[in-house]
C-alpha positions in Angstrom: 0.0 0.0 0.0 0.9 3.6 -0.5 -0.8 7.0 -0.2 -0.6 10.3 -2.1 -0.7 13.8 -0.8 -4.5 14.1 -1.4 -5.2 11.1 0.9 -5.9 8.5 -1.9 -4.8 5.0 -1.0 -3.2 2.7 -3.6 -3.6 -1.0 -2.8 -2.4 -4.1 -4.8 -5.1 -6.8 -5.0 -5.8 -9.8 -7.1 -7.8 -7.6 -9.5 -5.1 -5.0 -10.0 -4.0 -1.7 -8.4 -7.1 -0.3 -6.7 -7.2 3.4 -5.8 -9.4 4.4 -2.9 -10.6 7.8 -1.9 -10.6 9.1 1.7 -13.8 7.4 2.8 -12.5 4.1 1.3 -14.5 3.9 -1.9 -12.7 2.4 -4.9 -12.5 5.1 -7.5 -10.2 3.4 -10.0 -8.6 0.1 -10.8 -5.5 -0.2 -13.0 -5.5 -3.7 -14.5 -2.7 -6.0 -13.5 -0.2 -7.1 -16.1 -0.2 -10.7 -17.3 3.0 -11.5 -15.4 1.3 -12.5 -12.2 -0.2 -11.0 -9.0 0.9 -7.6 -7.8 2.8 -7.5 -4.6 4.1 -4.0 -3.8 3.4 -0.4 -4.8 5.3 2.8 -4.0 5.7 6.4 -5.2 9.3 7.3 -6.2 11.3 9.5 -8.6 12.6 13.1 -8.2 9.0 14.5 -8.2 7.3 11.6 -6.4 5.0 11.2 -9.4 6.2 7.9 -10.6 4.2 4.9 -9.3 6.2 1.6 -9.2 4.5 -1.8 -8.9 6.1 -5.2 -8.6 4.5 -8.4 -10.1 6.6 -11.6 -9.7 10.1 -10.7 -10.6 9.1 -7.7 -12.8 8.8 -4.0 -11.9 6.3 -1.8 -13.7 6.1 2.0 -13.5 3.7 4.7 -14.6 4.0 8.5 -14.4 0.9 9.8 -12.6 -0.6 13.3 -12.0 -0.9 12.8 -8.2 2.1 13.3 -6.0 3.1 10.5 -3.6 4.5 10.7 -0.1 7.6 9.1 1.3 7.1 6.0 3.4 7.0 6.6 7.1 6.4 10.3 6.6 3.3 11.6 8.5 0.7 13.2 6.3 -2.3 15.2 7.2 -4.7 14.8 4.3 -7.3 17.4 3.5 -10.8 17.1 4.9 -12.8 14.2 3.3 -14.9 15.2 0.3 -18.0 13.2 0.8 
């Protein structure tokens, strides 16, 4: 799992990479590659806008519009938008 600066949660599941909003609703699913189940997800890169996902012994990446946070860094997300 990982989280971005807007409070969205990114979770690897058997379906793919699920993106959940602050109340926990799934707002998007990025389909998993054919190389097996997803196991890890993290934001990285100089601008923290590259999303890396591992599947088996492969690493996939995608540049995204949202900005991630560093692991173990406390984040105060904005108020939930219900």
